[in-house]
N, C-alpha and C positions, 0 to 999 in steps of 0.2 A: 571824669575824663582821665584817660591813661596818659601818663607822661612817657614820651618816647625818648629813651636814653640810648646814646651810642658811645662806643669806646673807640678812641683813636690811639692804638698802642704803638710803641716804638722805643728805640733807644735814644733818639734825639741827641746824638753825639757828634755835632751840635744840631740844634734846631735850625732849619734853613727856611728861606722864603717859600720854598716849595711846600714844606710841612705846614707853615702858617696858612698858605693858600688852601690846602686840603682841609685843615681844621676849620677855617672860616666858612668854607663851602658846606661842610658837614653841619656846622652850627645853624646854617640857614635851613637845613633839612630836618633837623631833630630838635626836640624841646630842650634837651641838655646834652652836651658832649663832655665826656670825661677823657682827658688826654692822659693816657697811662704810660708812665715812664718806667721802662724795665730797669730795675736797680742794677743788676749784673747780667748783661746779655751773655748767653752761653757761647756765641760765635765770635766774640771779640772782647778785649779789655778796653773799656771806655777811656777816652782821653779826659773827658770832663766829669768830675765827681757827680754822682746822682743828685745830690742836693742842689748843686749849681744848675744842672739841667732842668730841674723843676723850677727853680727861680727864674731862669732865662725864658722858659715857656710862659710862666705867669706874667712876666714883664712884656713879652711879645704879644700876649693875648689879653692884656688888661682891659681893652676896650670892647671885648666880646662878652656880654653879660651872661650868656648861657653856657660858658665853658669853664670847667675847673680842671686842675692838674693834680694828679696823684701818682705816687710811686707804687710799684708792685714787684713782687719777687716770686710769683707762682705762675701757674698756667694762665694764659690770657683768658680762657673761657671761665676759669674760676673767678678771676678778677671781674670779668664782665657780669657774671651772675651776682657777685656781691654788690655791684653798682646798680643792679636791676636793669642792665642793658638788654636791648632787643637786637642790637647790631654791632658788628665790628666794622669800622671804616678804615680803608687803606687806600693810599695813592699808588697809581701805576705810572711809571715813566716809560718803560720799554718792555719788549717781549720777555726779556729775562726776568723782570719783576713779576710778570704774569705767571711764568712757569713756577717760580718759588711760591707765590701767593696762592696759586691753584692747589699746590700740594698742602700748604698750611690750611687752606679752607676745607679741604677734604678731611684732614685730621680733626680740625675744630668742629666740623659738622658731626663727625663720629662721636666726639666727646660731649657736644652740646647742640643737639639738633634744633633746639628752640632759638638759637642765636644765628641770625643771618650775617653773611659777609657782604659788604657793600664796597665796591671799588669805584674810585673817582679817577678819571684820567688826569694826569698832570696838565696844568695850563702850559701852553706852548713856551712861554718865556721861562719856565722853570723845569722843563723836561730834562735838561742836562745837569741839573744841580743835584748833587748827592752829598751826604755828610762826609763820606770818605774823601771825595774830591775837595771839599772845603778844608778838611783837616790837612790834606796834602799841600794845598796852596798856602795855608797859614803856617805850616811847619817850615816852609822856605821863605817866610816873610812876605808872601804875595798878598795882594789886596783881595779881601773877601767881602767888603762892605756892600756890594751889590747883590750878594748871594745869601746874606743872613740878616736877621733883624739887627738894628743898631746895638742893642745890648750884647749880642754875641760878638760883634766886632770889637766892642770895648773889652769883653772877656779875653779875647785873643790878644789884644794889645797889652793887657795886664798880666798875661800868662804866656809870654813868648816861649816857644819850644822849637829849637833848631835841630834838625837831624844831624847825626854825626857823619860828616863827610870824609 
């Protein structure tokens, strides 16, 4: 029997409850899910070090037996091939997410036609949650506990960063 492996790639800076929801739902659909943490995203400088992002994801998903977390620094399709994945799973919150993901899907399909892209609509209670929004709230000392796993809330409490006003 073939094991169906999916990749859930992202920067996870930080991991949110929306991310956890998508990963858990993907884990119910595939035999194994590899959460791929982009070491150095090209579009932004991460707030949380890559090793911490991996550890926070591992702690957030410790109860999901068929999920593992790995860091990667190359094309997502190359990472997916190394993992033996048949699919990339991404969450969609809004039309703007779709526009970006549609472009990426076309490029990924060009590079790796054997790997499918699977999109899961965000659950209603998490549609408004984004990593950038969480970082903004945390930077001003606002409460993020309902938006992130408990370990991420503790990380922010241990690493306060206030903007220069």
